[in-house]
All heavy atoms as an XYZ file, in Angstrom:
868
protein
N      94.199     45.466    -71.643
C      93.709     46.814    -71.389
C      92.289     46.989    -71.928
O      91.469     47.605    -71.289
C      94.679     47.803    -72.027
C      94.275     49.212    -71.835
S      94.794     49.752    -70.210
C      94.791     51.444    -70.434
N      92.059     46.433    -73.107
C      90.732     46.566    -73.701
C      89.691     45.800    -72.886
O      88.541     46.192    -72.816
C      90.761     46.060    -75.135
C      89.447     46.207    -75.828
C      89.660     46.774    -77.209
N      88.419     46.818    -77.933
C      87.802     47.945    -78.224
N      88.333     49.075    -77.854
N      86.700     47.934    -78.889
N      90.061     44.740    -72.238
C      89.128     43.948    -71.430
C      88.687     44.722    -70.203
O      87.553     44.572    -69.736
C      89.767     42.632    -71.026
N      89.537     45.596    -69.637
C      89.157     46.425    -68.490
C      88.246     47.572    -68.884
O      87.451     48.044    -68.083
C      90.411     47.012    -67.831
C      91.067     46.041    -66.882
O      90.414     45.034    -66.545
O      92.210     46.313    -66.477
N      88.363     48.025    -70.094
C      87.618     49.199    -70.538
C      86.127     48.905    -70.707
O      85.283     49.724    -70.385
C      88.215     49.702    -71.858
C      87.707     51.034    -72.360
C      87.993     52.115    -71.335
C      88.358     51.388    -73.681
N      85.772     47.730    -71.166
C      84.372     47.403    -71.448
C      83.497     47.407    -70.196
O      82.427     48.027    -70.214
C      84.297     46.044    -72.170
O      85.094     46.108    -73.335
C      82.872     45.724    -72.551
N      83.875     46.769    -69.075
C      82.998     46.828    -67.892
C      82.818     48.257    -67.363
O      81.722     48.626    -66.932
C      83.700     45.950    -66.866
C      84.591     45.054    -67.641
C      84.985     45.835    -68.859
N      83.872     49.054    -67.426
C      83.746     50.428    -66.930
C      82.869     51.270    -67.842
O      82.128     52.140    -67.383
C      85.131     51.076    -66.782
C      85.846     50.547    -65.586
C      86.862     49.640    -65.578
C      85.564     50.855    -64.224
N      87.243     49.366    -64.290
C      86.460     50.100    -63.436
C      84.647     51.672    -63.593
C      86.465     50.143    -62.052
C      84.651     51.734    -62.219
C      85.545     50.971    -61.461
N      82.907     51.002    -69.122
C      82.036     51.718    -70.057
C      80.575     51.362    -69.788
O      79.700     52.222    -69.782
C      82.418     51.356    -71.507
O      83.799     51.627    -71.702
C      81.609     52.146    -72.503
N      80.329     50.091    -69.553
C      78.954     49.656    -69.264
C      78.487     50.246    -67.938
O      77.351     50.725    -67.834
C      78.879     48.117    -69.256
C      79.122     47.586    -70.659
C      77.543     47.646    -68.732
C      79.266     46.079    -70.739
N      79.348     50.250    -66.936
C      78.976     50.837    -65.644
C      78.710     52.334    -65.788
O      77.765     52.875    -65.209
C      80.078     50.613    -64.623
C      80.144     49.215    -64.125
C      81.232     49.070    -63.100
N      81.372     47.675    -62.725
C      82.414     47.184    -62.118
N      83.434     47.975    -61.805
N      82.473     45.919    -61.808
N      79.554     53.020    -66.534
C      79.364     54.461    -66.742
C      78.065     54.759    -67.461
O      77.338     55.688    -67.118
N      77.755     53.964    -68.483
C      76.500     54.156    -69.218
C      75.301     53.870    -68.315
O      74.285     54.581    -68.351
C      76.474     53.259    -70.445
N      75.421     52.828    -67.489
C      74.326     52.520    -66.553
C      74.123     53.625    -65.533
O      72.993     53.991    -65.206
N      75.241     54.173    -65.036
C      75.152     55.277    -64.078
C      74.521     56.506    -64.720
O      73.643     57.160    -64.131
C      76.550     55.619    -63.547
C      76.558     56.760    -62.579
C      76.057     56.615    -61.306
C      77.059     57.994    -62.963
C      76.056     57.663    -60.412
C      77.068     59.052    -62.082
C      76.565     58.893    -60.805
N      74.937     56.829    -65.944
C      74.375     57.982    -66.657
C      72.883     57.788    -66.911
O      72.087     58.723    -66.767
C      75.123     58.203    -67.964
N      72.514     56.562    -67.273
C      71.095     56.276    -67.501
C      70.303     56.401    -66.205
O      69.195     56.954    -66.181
C      70.937     54.877    -68.090
C      69.514     54.459    -68.453
C      68.973     55.353    -69.550
C      69.490     53.002    -68.871
N      70.863     55.919    -65.093
C      70.194     56.041    -63.800
C      70.016     57.491    -63.378
O      68.944     57.890    -62.904
N      71.050     58.301    -63.576
C      70.954     59.732    -63.250
C      69.900     60.399    -64.126
O      69.099     61.211    -63.652
C      72.329     60.411    -63.404
C      72.197     61.922    -63.350
C      73.275     59.927    -62.321
N      69.865     60.048    -65.409
C      68.873     60.633    -66.310
C      67.454     60.260    -65.886
O      66.535     61.088    -65.936
C      69.140     60.180    -67.742
N      67.257     59.026    -65.460
C      65.920     58.596    -65.010
C      65.511     59.355    -63.750
O      64.374     59.828    -63.638
C      65.893     57.065    -64.782
C      64.653     56.644    -64.020
C      65.979     56.330    -66.102
N      66.427     59.499    -62.802
C      66.111     60.225    -61.565
C      65.795     61.684    -61.859
O      64.813     62.242    -61.348
C      67.272     60.090    -60.545
C      67.088     61.051    -59.387
C      67.355     58.664    -60.043
N      66.600     62.318    -62.702
C      66.351     63.721    -63.056
C      65.016     63.848    -63.787
O      64.235     64.782    -63.533
C      67.517     64.280    -63.904
C      67.152     65.614    -64.526
C      68.764     64.411    -63.056
N      64.713     62.907    -64.669
C      63.434     62.929    -65.375
C      62.250     62.772    -64.431
O      61.238     63.461    -64.565
N      62.364     61.873    -63.451
C      61.275     61.694    -62.480
C      61.099     62.923    -61.598
O      59.969     63.307    -61.271
C      61.532     60.450    -61.627
C      61.339     59.106    -62.322
C      61.759     57.967    -61.403
C      59.906     58.940    -62.772
N      62.210     63.545    -61.220
C      62.112     64.778    -60.435
C      61.450     65.892    -61.238
O      60.622     66.649    -60.715
C      63.493     65.215    -59.949
C      64.093     64.373    -58.827
C      65.526     64.810    -58.556
C      63.262     64.465    -57.576
N      61.814     66.012    -62.516
C      61.194     67.022    -63.365
C      59.708     66.753    -63.554
O      58.882     67.680    -63.539
C      61.898     67.076    -64.719
N      59.352     65.493    -63.713
C      57.939     65.125    -63.853
C      57.167     65.457    -62.578
O      56.052     65.987    -62.631
C      57.813     63.643    -64.187
C      56.395     63.101    -64.361
C      55.765     63.716    -65.595
C      56.415     61.591    -64.465
N      57.759     65.136    -61.428
C      57.108     65.468    -60.159
C      56.948     66.962    -59.970
O      55.926     67.436    -59.476
N      57.961     67.728    -60.380
C      57.890     69.191    -60.264
C      56.799     69.749    -61.179
O      56.042     70.629    -60.801
C      59.241     69.799    -60.609
C      59.281     71.271    -60.435
C      59.113     72.215    -61.404
C      59.483     71.995    -59.225
N      59.201     73.464    -60.862
C      59.431     73.350    -59.531
C      59.709     71.593    -57.909
C      59.597     74.326    -58.564
C      59.873     72.580    -56.968
C      59.816     73.921    -57.292
N      56.706     69.229    -62.404
C      55.713     69.711    -63.360
C      54.299     69.323    -62.939
O      53.342     70.077    -63.168
C      56.011     69.160    -64.750
N      54.148     68.171    -62.320
C      52.818     67.695    -61.933
C      52.469     68.088    -60.501
O      51.449     67.647    -59.980
C      52.751     66.180    -62.079
N      53.288     68.907    -59.871
C      53.071     69.272    -58.474
C      51.732     69.928    -58.225
O      51.042     69.623    -57.245
N      51.322     70.839    -59.098
C      50.039     71.518    -58.919
C      48.863     70.560    -59.000
O      47.930     70.620    -58.201
N      48.922     69.666    -59.972
C      47.844     68.689    -60.132
C      47.810     67.731    -58.949
O      46.736     67.400    -58.436
C      48.025     67.921    -61.458
C      47.015     66.799    -61.581
C      47.909     68.868    -62.633
N      48.983     67.295    -58.508
C      49.033     66.384    -57.367
C      48.536     67.055    -56.095
O      47.869     66.420    -55.277
C      50.454     65.866    -57.174
C      50.976     64.945    -58.279
C      52.427     64.588    -58.026
C      50.119     63.711    -58.408
N      48.814     68.336    -55.937
C      48.310     69.066    -54.774
C      46.789     69.163    -54.816
O      46.118     68.947    -53.801
C      48.942     70.457    -54.700
C      48.507     71.320    -53.539
C      48.988     70.705    -52.229
C      49.028     72.720    -53.690
N      46.235     69.487    -55.981
C      44.773     69.545    -56.110
C      44.142     68.175    -55.855
O      43.096     68.081    -55.205
C      44.389     70.046    -57.492
C      44.597     71.528    -57.747
C      44.272     71.857    -59.202
C      43.755     72.361    -56.819
N      44.767     67.136    -56.348
C      44.257     65.784    -56.123
C      44.293     65.427    -54.642
O      43.330     64.862    -54.106
C      45.073     64.777    -56.931
C      44.633     63.329    -56.845
C      43.259     63.164    -57.472
C      45.642     62.441    -57.529
N      45.367     65.786    -53.962
C      45.476     65.525    -52.528
C      44.399     66.277    -51.752
O      43.750     65.712    -50.867
C      46.866     65.934    -52.034
C      47.031     65.808    -50.555
C      47.122     64.562    -49.953
C      47.082     66.940    -49.752
C      47.266     64.443    -48.579
C      47.225     66.835    -48.386
C      47.320     65.588    -47.792
N      44.179     67.543    -52.080
C      43.149     68.329    -51.383
C      41.760     67.746    -51.658
O      40.920     67.667    -50.753
C      43.234     69.814    -51.798
C      42.032     70.603    -51.324
C      44.519     70.432    -51.268
N      41.503     67.323    -52.888
C      40.200     66.750    -53.225
C      39.951     65.456    -52.454
O      38.853     65.236    -51.926
C      40.118     66.495    -54.725
N      40.961     64.600    -52.370
C      40.808     63.344    -51.629
C      40.617     63.623    -50.148
O      39.777     63.003    -49.480
C      42.024     62.425    -51.879
C      41.996     61.920    -53.316
C      42.041     61.258    -50.908
C      43.243     61.184    -53.732
N      41.367     64.572    -49.614
C      41.238     64.933    -48.203
C      39.853     65.494    -47.898
O      39.219     65.122    -46.901
C      42.327     65.948    -47.840
C      42.544     66.240    -46.377
C      43.072     65.000    -45.674
C      43.522     67.383    -46.221
N      39.360     66.372    -48.763
C      38.039     66.966    -48.567
C      36.945     65.904    -48.688
O      36.013     65.867    -47.875
C      37.818     68.084    -49.593
C      36.587     68.942    -49.431
C      36.606     69.663    -48.097
C      36.495     69.944    -50.557
N      37.062     65.029    -49.661
C      36.046     63.983    -49.840
C      36.016     63.028    -48.657
O      34.938     62.651    -48.183
C      36.319     63.222    -51.131
N      37.194     62.661    -48.159
C      37.203     61.735    -47.022
C      36.742     62.417    -45.742
O      36.185     61.765    -44.857
C      38.594     61.135    -46.837
O      39.530     62.141    -46.545
N      36.947     63.716    -45.621
C      36.481     64.434    -44.430
C      34.966     64.614    -44.440
O      34.329     64.602    -43.377
C      37.167     65.793    -44.337
N      34.379     64.776    -45.620
C      32.932     65.005    -45.705
C      32.129     63.712    -45.862
O      30.898     63.743    -45.806
C      32.627     65.957    -46.860
C      33.143     67.385    -46.680
C      32.819     68.218    -47.904
C      32.571     68.029    -45.441
N      32.794     62.589    -46.053
C      32.093     61.313    -46.246
C      31.190     60.935    -45.068
O      30.067     60.470    -45.283
C      33.104     60.206    -46.540
C      32.507     58.823    -46.644
C      31.489     58.695    -47.757
O      31.622     59.414    -48.764
O      30.558     57.893    -47.603
N      31.596     61.114    -43.804
C      30.668     60.774    -42.709
C      29.375     61.589    -42.746
O      28.296     61.062    -42.469
C      31.476     61.085    -41.444
C      32.887     60.993    -41.861
C      32.924     61.455    -43.281
N      29.477     62.862    -43.116
C      28.269     63.691    -43.197
C      27.378     63.221    -44.347
O      26.149     63.216    -44.227
C      28.657     65.161    -43.395
C      27.479     66.096    -43.363
S      26.535     66.054    -41.834
C      27.682     66.802    -40.728
N      27.970     62.804    -45.451
C      27.189     62.286    -46.578
C      26.450     61.021    -46.152
O      25.261     60.859    -46.440
C      28.114     62.007    -47.798
C      27.369     61.237    -48.875
C      28.658     63.304    -48.357
N      27.134     60.122    -45.448
C      26.483     58.898    -44.979
C      25.356     59.179    -44.004
O      24.291     58.555    -44.068
N      25.568     60.129    -43.106
C      24.543     60.478    -42.124
C      23.306     61.056    -42.804
O      22.166     60.648    -42.508
C      25.116     61.486    -41.121
C      24.189     61.931    -40.011
C      24.050     60.808    -38.987
C      24.706     63.193    -39.363
N      23.501     62.001    -43.720
C      22.353     62.608    -44.412
C      21.664     61.609    -45.343
O      20.452     61.661    -45.512
C      22.789     63.840    -45.200
C      23.072     65.089    -44.379
C      23.520     66.216    -45.268
C      21.843     65.503    -43.591
N      22.422     60.727    -45.921
C      21.835     59.742    -46.829
C      20.929     58.777    -46.072
O      19.901     58.325    -46.596
C      22.939     58.973    -47.529
C      22.435     58.166    -48.679
C      23.559     57.775    -49.596
N      22.984     56.996    -50.674
C      23.520     55.899    -51.156
N      24.649     55.460    -50.659
N      22.953     55.246    -52.121
N      21.295     58.476    -44.821
C      20.439     57.608    -44.012
C      19.168     58.320    -43.575
O      18.127     57.694    -43.414
C      21.191     57.129    -42.772
C      22.314     56.165    -43.110
O      22.282     55.592    -44.220
O      23.223     56.002    -42.264
N      19.243     59.623    -43.360
C      18.105     60.362    -42.804
C      17.187     60.993    -43.856
O      16.026     61.255    -43.578
C      18.614     61.462    -41.880
C      19.375     60.914    -40.684
C      19.678     62.017    -39.704
N      20.615     61.632    -38.678
C      20.342     60.899    -37.614
N      19.133     60.434    -37.440
N      21.270     60.614    -36.734
N      17.717     61.301    -45.033
C      16.920     61.968    -46.072
C      16.659     61.016    -47.228
O      17.496     60.183    -47.554
C      17.655     63.198    -46.595
C      17.903     64.324    -45.596
C      18.729     65.420    -46.247
C      16.595     64.887    -45.078
N      15.516     61.162    -47.870
C      15.214     60.292    -49.018
C      15.851     60.845    -50.305
O      15.166     61.153    -51.277
C      13.692     60.313    -49.089
C      13.316     61.653    -48.557
C      14.347     61.968    -47.498
N      17.172     60.990    -50.297
C      17.883     61.497    -51.469
C      18.879     60.448    -51.939
O      19.349     59.616    -51.169
C      18.658     62.772    -51.114
C      17.853     64.008    -50.735
C      18.781     65.119    -50.275
C      17.016     64.480    -51.901
N      19.222     60.527    -53.215
C      20.255     59.653    -53.746
C      21.633     60.131    -53.299
O      21.792     61.197    -52.684
N      22.641     59.357    -53.627
C      24.007     59.691    -53.209
C      24.479     60.994    -53.842
O      25.091     61.829    -53.181
C      24.953     58.549    -53.560
C      26.357     58.811    -53.078
C      27.170     57.532    -53.074
N      28.527     57.772    -52.652
C      28.926     57.868    -51.396
N      28.043     57.717    -50.427
N      30.183     58.090    -51.095
N      24.214     61.189    -55.120
C      24.646     62.409    -55.809
C      24.019     63.661    -55.214
O      24.693     64.671    -55.001
N      22.718     63.600    -54.952
C      22.036     64.756    -54.373
C      22.530     65.036    -52.954
O      22.691     66.200    -52.563
C      20.532     64.532    -54.364
N      22.795     63.988    -52.197
C      23.300     64.162    -50.837
C      24.690     64.792    -50.850
O      24.981     65.692    -50.062
C      23.349     62.809    -50.104
O      22.068     62.191    -50.176
C      23.737     62.992    -48.661
N      25.546     64.340    -51.763
C      26.887     64.926    -51.887
C      26.780     66.390    -52.281
O      27.508     67.244    -51.752
C      27.722     64.124    -52.898
C      28.043     62.751    -52.327
C      28.990     64.850    -53.289
C      28.683     61.803    -53.318
N      25.859     66.703    -53.184
C      25.664     68.099    -53.597
C      25.215     68.961    -52.420
O      25.715     70.077    -52.233
C      24.635     68.160    -54.727
C      24.364     69.535    -55.317
C      25.612     70.050    -56.015
C      23.212     69.466    -56.285
N      24.302     68.453    -51.603
C      23.836     69.198    -50.431
C      24.980     69.418    -49.436
O      25.167     70.525    -48.915
C      22.647     68.467    -49.752
C      22.356     69.037    -48.384
C      21.416     68.522    -50.633
N      25.776     68.386    -49.184
C      26.869     68.501    -48.221
C      27.925     69.485    -48.717
O      28.384     70.353    -47.968
C      27.488     67.114    -47.939
C      28.777     67.239    -47.160
C      26.502     66.259    -47.170
N      28.307     69.387    -49.989
C      29.311     70.311    -50.522
C      28.789     71.740    -50.573
O      29.526     72.687    -50.282
C      29.780     69.863    -51.906
C      30.941     68.903    -51.849
C      30.724     67.538    -51.770
C      32.234     69.359    -51.857
C      31.775     66.654    -51.702
C      33.304     68.487    -51.795
C      33.071     67.136    -51.722
O      34.118     66.271    -51.649
N      27.535     71.934    -50.943
C      26.964     73.284    -50.961
C      26.952     73.878    -49.547
O      27.311     75.052    -49.356
C      25.554     73.245    -51.541
N      26.560     73.080    -48.567
C      26.566     73.549    -47.181
C      27.979     73.881    -46.724
O      28.212     74.902    -46.073
C      25.956     72.472    -46.259
O      24.660     72.138    -46.727
C      25.883     72.954    -44.825
N      28.944     73.045    -47.089
C      30.338     73.287    -46.723
C      30.842     74.591    -47.328
O      31.446     75.423    -46.634
C      31.201     72.111    -47.185
C      32.668     72.336    -46.994
C      33.231     72.272    -45.727
C      33.485     72.626    -48.070
C      34.589     72.478    -45.555
C      34.831     72.833    -47.905
C      35.387     72.766    -46.644
N      30.604     74.793    -48.608
C      31.110     76.005    -49.261
C      30.396     77.260    -48.772
O      31.011     78.319    -48.644
C      31.030     75.881    -50.776
C      32.065     74.954    -51.334
C      31.693     73.880    -52.120
C      33.409     75.125    -51.047
C      32.645     73.018    -52.627
C      34.370     74.269    -51.542
C      33.983     73.206    -52.336
N      29.108     77.169    -48.465
C      28.399     78.321    -47.894
C      28.950     78.653    -46.513
O      29.128     79.823    -46.161
C      26.872     78.048    -47.850
C      26.148     79.052    -46.975
C      26.302     78.062    -49.257
N      29.261     77.625    -45.721
C      29.848     77.843    -44.399
C      31.219     78.493    -44.507
O      31.532     79.445    -43.784
C      29.959     76.510    -43.637
O      28.669     75.916    -43.559
C      30.524     76.702    -42.247
N      32.053     78.001    -45.424
C      33.388     78.590    -45.620
C      33.269     80.031    -46.091
O      33.990     80.913    -45.624
C      34.209     77.733    -46.612
C      35.464     78.460    -47.054
C      34.560     76.405    -45.986
N      32.356     80.294    -47.004
C      32.152     81.663    -47.501
C      31.671     82.578    -46.383
O      32.146     83.712    -46.245
C      31.142     81.641    -48.653
C      30.982     82.928    -49.439
C      32.266     83.255    -50.176
C      29.837     82.792    -50.416
N      30.737     82.103    -45.570
C      30.247     82.917    -44.452
C      31.345     83.213    -43.437
O      31.473     84.337    -42.956
N      32.155     82.204    -43.113
C      33.258     82.437    -42.179
C      34.300     83.387    -42.761
O      34.891     84.183    -42.031
C      33.910     81.109    -41.802
C      33.108     80.234    -40.849
C      33.803     78.892    -40.654
C      32.912     80.920    -39.510
N      34.519     83.306    -44.076
C      35.483     84.228    -44.672
C      34.985     85.667    -44.618
O      35.790     86.595    -44.492
C      35.798     83.814    -46.110
O      34.668     83.981    -46.932
N      33.684     85.872    -44.702
C      33.152     87.234    -44.567
C      33.329     87.770    -43.149
O      33.355     88.972    -42.937
C      31.667     87.288    -44.956
C      31.436     87.357    -46.435
C      30.558     86.494    -47.049
C      32.105     88.281    -47.222
C      30.339     86.548    -48.412
C      31.899     88.348    -48.584
C      31.009     87.472    -49.180
N      33.452     86.887    -42.180
C      33.677     87.313    -40.802
C      35.164     87.493    -40.518
O      35.582     88.482    -39.911
C      33.063     86.285    -39.822
C      31.547     86.270    -39.970
C      33.449     86.597    -38.390
C      30.866     85.131    -39.240
N      35.984     86.550    -40.981
C      37.405     86.533    -40.621
C      38.230     87.526    -41.432
O      39.096     88.211    -40.886
C      37.955     85.094    -40.774
C      39.452     85.060    -40.613
C      37.294     84.179    -39.773
N      37.991     87.622    -42.729
C      38.838     88.455    -43.591
C      38.794     89.930    -43.195
O      39.854     90.559    -43.086
C      38.486     88.234    -45.077
C      39.172     89.243    -45.969
C      38.865     86.824    -45.497
N      37.634     90.538    -42.958
C      37.665     91.950    -42.543
C      38.398     92.168    -41.218
O      39.119     93.157    -41.063
C      36.183     92.331    -42.416
C      35.470     91.375    -43.295
C      36.248     90.107    -43.217
N      38.254     91.239    -40.278
C      38.968     91.364    -39.007
C      40.475     91.244    -39.223
O      41.261     91.973    -38.610
C      38.486     90.305    -38.027
N      40.889     90.341    -40.091
C      42.322     90.186    -40.376
C      42.872     91.420    -41.073
O      44.000     91.854    -40.789
C      42.556     88.948    -41.236
N      42.113     92.006    -41.966
C      42.555     93.231    -42.646
C      42.690     94.365    -41.642
O      43.668     95.127    -41.674
C      41.585     93.595    -43.789
C      41.724     92.577    -44.917
C      41.831     95.001    -44.301
C      40.699     92.736    -46.014
N      41.738     94.494    -40.735
C      41.809     95.547    -39.718
C      43.024     95.354    -38.813
O      43.730     96.317    -38.487
C      40.526     95.569    -38.894
N      43.294     94.114    -38.414
C      44.468     93.858    -37.575
C      45.756     94.137    -38.340
O      46.721     94.666    -37.779
C      44.450     92.419    -37.070
C      43.417     92.184    -36.009
C      43.426     90.742    -35.505
O      44.225     89.934    -35.956
N      42.529     90.444    -34.581
N      45.794     93.794    -39.620
C      46.966     94.095    -40.432
C      47.203     95.584    -40.550
O      48.351     96.054    -40.491
N      46.131     96.358    -40.708
C      46.271     97.812    -40.773
C      46.765     98.374    -39.444
O      47.570     99.313    -39.422
C      44.943     98.452    -41.174
C      44.584     98.196    -42.618
C      43.190     98.682    -42.966
O      42.354     98.897    -42.091
N      42.923     98.821    -44.259
N      46.297     97.811    -38.326
C      46.783     98.253    -37.016
C      48.271     97.960    -36.850
O      49.019     98.767    -36.300
C      45.995     97.572    -35.893
C      44.555     98.052    -35.810
O      44.241     99.103    -36.411
O      43.752     97.359    -35.148
N      48.703     96.793    -37.327
C      50.123     96.441    -37.230
C      50.962     97.399    -38.063
O      51.998     97.898    -37.614
C      50.343     94.975    -37.674
C      49.765     94.034    -36.624
C      51.822     94.689    -37.902
C      49.747     92.592    -37.062
N      50.526     97.666    -39.285
C      51.273     98.572    -40.155
C      51.304     99.981    -39.572
O      52.332    100.663    -39.637
C      50.667     98.567    -41.580
C      51.250     99.669    -42.437
C      50.893     97.215    -42.234
N      50.201    100.416    -38.961
C      50.168    101.749    -38.352
C      51.100    101.832    -37.149
O      51.658    102.893    -36.853
C      48.742    102.102    -37.944
N      51.304    100.719    -36.435
C      52.167    100.729    -35.259
C      53.642    100.498    -35.563
O      54.487    100.614    -34.670
N      53.992    100.191    -36.807
C      55.384     99.908    -37.150
C      56.330    101.094    -36.955
O      57.431    100.907    -36.427
C      55.483     99.379    -38.582
C      55.139     97.916    -38.772
C      55.221     97.538    -40.242
C      56.026     97.021    -37.954
N      55.974    102.319    -37.348
C      56.926    103.419    -37.136
C      57.294    103.607    -35.664
O      58.471    103.812    -35.334
C      56.202    104.646    -37.700
C      55.255    104.081    -38.699
C      54.835    102.764    -38.150
N      56.315    103.529    -34.771
C      56.604    103.678    -33.343
C      57.461    102.514    -32.848
O      58.377    102.714    -32.028
C      55.303    103.754    -32.550
N      57.223    101.326    -33.337
C      58.021    100.176    -32.942
C      59.470    100.339    -33.383
O      60.400    100.085    -32.612
C      57.429     98.895    -33.535
C      58.306     97.698    -33.361
C      58.416     97.069    -32.131
C      59.045     97.209    -34.436
C      59.240     95.973    -31.969
C      59.863     96.114    -34.281
C      59.969     95.496    -33.044
N      59.673    100.759    -34.630
C      61.039    100.926    -35.118
C      61.757    102.053    -34.389
O      62.960    101.971    -34.134
C      61.051    101.159    -36.629
C      60.803     99.913    -37.423
C      59.834     99.883    -38.406
C      61.525     98.762    -37.189
C      59.602     98.738    -39.142
C      61.308     97.607    -37.913
C      60.334     97.592    -38.888
N      61.046    103.095    -34.039
C      61.660    104.185    -33.273
C      62.066    103.684    -31.890
O      63.146    104.017    -31.391
C      60.678    105.358    -33.155
C      61.277    106.598    -32.558
C      62.475    107.109    -33.359
O      62.437    107.084    -34.590
O      63.465    107.528    -32.713
N      61.221    102.897    -31.268
C      61.553    102.311    -29.972
C      62.746    101.361    -30.086
O      63.618    101.332    -29.210
C      60.335    101.569    -29.423
O      60.669    100.838    -28.288
N      62.819    100.603    -31.175
C      63.930     99.681    -31.381
C      65.233    100.441    -31.608
O      66.298    100.012    -31.146
C      63.640     98.764    -32.571
N      65.167    101.582    -32.283
C      66.372    102.386    -32.496
C      66.849    103.022    -31.198
O      68.049    103.188    -30.980
C      66.095    103.476    -33.528
C      66.152    102.986    -34.937
C      66.102    104.144    -35.928
N      65.593    103.656    -37.186
C      64.380    103.878    -37.660
N      63.542    104.643    -36.994
N      64.012    103.382    -38.807
N      65.923    103.387    -30.325
C      66.285    104.051    -29.069
C      66.706    103.051    -27.995
O      67.304    103.449    -26.997
C      65.107    104.873    -28.557
N      66.442    101.792    -28.180
C      66.739    100.784    -27.159
C      68.222    100.690    -26.802
O      68.557    100.638    -25.622
C      66.213     99.419    -27.611
C      66.531     98.317    -26.678
C      65.990     98.112    -25.455
C      67.482     97.278    -26.882
N      66.528     96.997    -24.882
C      67.462     96.464    -25.738
C      68.349     96.960    -27.909
C      68.273     95.349    -25.622
C      69.144     95.859    -27.791
C      69.103     95.065    -26.648
N      69.148    100.693    -27.757
C      70.568    100.608    -27.357
C      71.026    101.780    -26.491
O      71.879    101.622    -25.625
C      71.329    100.593    -28.681
C      70.355    100.126    -29.686
C      69.020    100.615    -29.217
N      70.439    102.942    -26.703
C      70.824    104.103    -25.891
C      70.329    103.967    -24.470
O      70.952    104.497    -23.524
C      70.272    105.382    -26.523
N      69.234    103.266    -24.250
C      68.674    103.123    -22.911
C      69.327    102.009    -22.122
O      69.233    101.981    -20.891
C      67.165    102.822    -23.006
C      66.344    103.978    -23.521
C      64.840    103.711    -23.346
N      64.453    102.366    -23.800
C      63.837    102.091    -24.933
N      63.543    103.068    -25.751
N      63.514    100.864    -25.250
N      69.948    101.040    -22.799
C      70.551     99.923    -22.081
C      71.916    100.315    -21.518
O      72.695    101.008    -22.175
C      70.712     98.709    -23.007
O      71.497     99.084    -24.116
C      69.382     98.186    -23.457
N      72.180     99.924    -20.304
C      73.501    100.246    -19.730
C      74.593     99.435    -20.386
O      74.421     98.263    -20.703
C      73.351     99.886    -18.244
C      72.226     98.897    -18.206
C      71.326     99.201    -19.351
N      75.728    100.058    -20.590
C      76.854     99.354    -21.204
C      77.658     98.658    -20.103
O      77.706     99.101    -18.972
C      77.714    100.322    -21.979
O      78.246    101.300    -21.103
N      78.336     97.597    -20.458
C      79.093     96.840    -19.473
C      80.497     97.291    -19.408
O      81.261     97.584    -20.135
C      79.050     95.354    -19.798
C      77.662     94.841    -19.602
C      77.663     93.343    -19.854
N      76.289     92.878    -19.755
C      75.950     91.666    -19.505
N      76.869     90.766    -19.333
N      74.719     91.315    -19.436
């Protein structure tokens, strides 16, 4: 009987250790999620802007650092300018939707009365 108990104890301990490692890795991934997201966005942005950096570096007598600074400044100014155009329009459309909600809900409440019953 004692000979059967030892392998099962070792298997149980190994299983518990495996579960603990998986739970620990999941917790680590959850805690580092924000940093990993920022890292992913930074890599994506850098790889998307790299062709423009290469193009400007070939055409302008600037070093790599200055060229990257020019490209990123242009990108952020463009994003800021587009946000000044898009955000007010989105706010106005949102206000129109909210203003139209009471009439929509009244129409939705009256709809069953207008439909013929079978």
